[in-house]
C-alpha angles and dihedrals in degrees: 000000000000119000117251111271114234090231094056093043091050091043090054091050091049092047091049091051091050093047093046089051092051104037102013129244094283093045094053122084129196086245090058090053092046092049092052092052094041098243138105127274086244089060090054090050089050089062099034129029091221144331091283090058089054091051092045091055092045091052099038097095093049092046091050090054090047090052091049089052089050090054092048090053093060110109096017118115138179118352092354091059090048093051095046090047093047096046093043096046094044089052091049094046094048093046094047100031094127090056090047090050093053091055098046111138094008102068097100091051092047091053087064091066113098093235091060102035093106090056089068090057092047089049091053091052089048091053089049090053091047086054090052087244089291123148092207110122092225092056093047092047091050090048094054093044091050094047094047092041093054092050094045093047093050091049091050102044103051092148099056112100116251093239089058099039099047099058092042092052093044093050092050092046094051092047091051096049114089113231111249100196 
């Protein structure tokens, strides 16, 4: 059997991203992706074991950056943790805003899939860092609002240049986070 061609593999990933953005992950079938590329569902399955494998590959670069941010946060506390979390997550969200946009509204359901279960734990540690590792309800609420707001904003404003979006998001995030020191 012939090896997957990079063009077809990349075409399938691009088609999946477009379909997920339009009809959502749940609303997209492998047949939809195959039809968009002009191949059979069997050809899609030749490249990817299933729809989850397609999503996993689409999200792998963003998840790798999220995991690197999680590692960078270790050892930071208080305002330092907040700043590292804000800068790191804003950078991630701006860089991967198209991936964030295609998952809007489906993120909680996707976290239930085994391949993405660890992302929930990383997200919880990120919220904790945004809160400056404080147990105060106001700090935790602000942390969640900032995290969700950054993601939602990046998914909404795909046309704003990175160099304009990043500083605006970072300024809002840092203003919203309550100092913990």
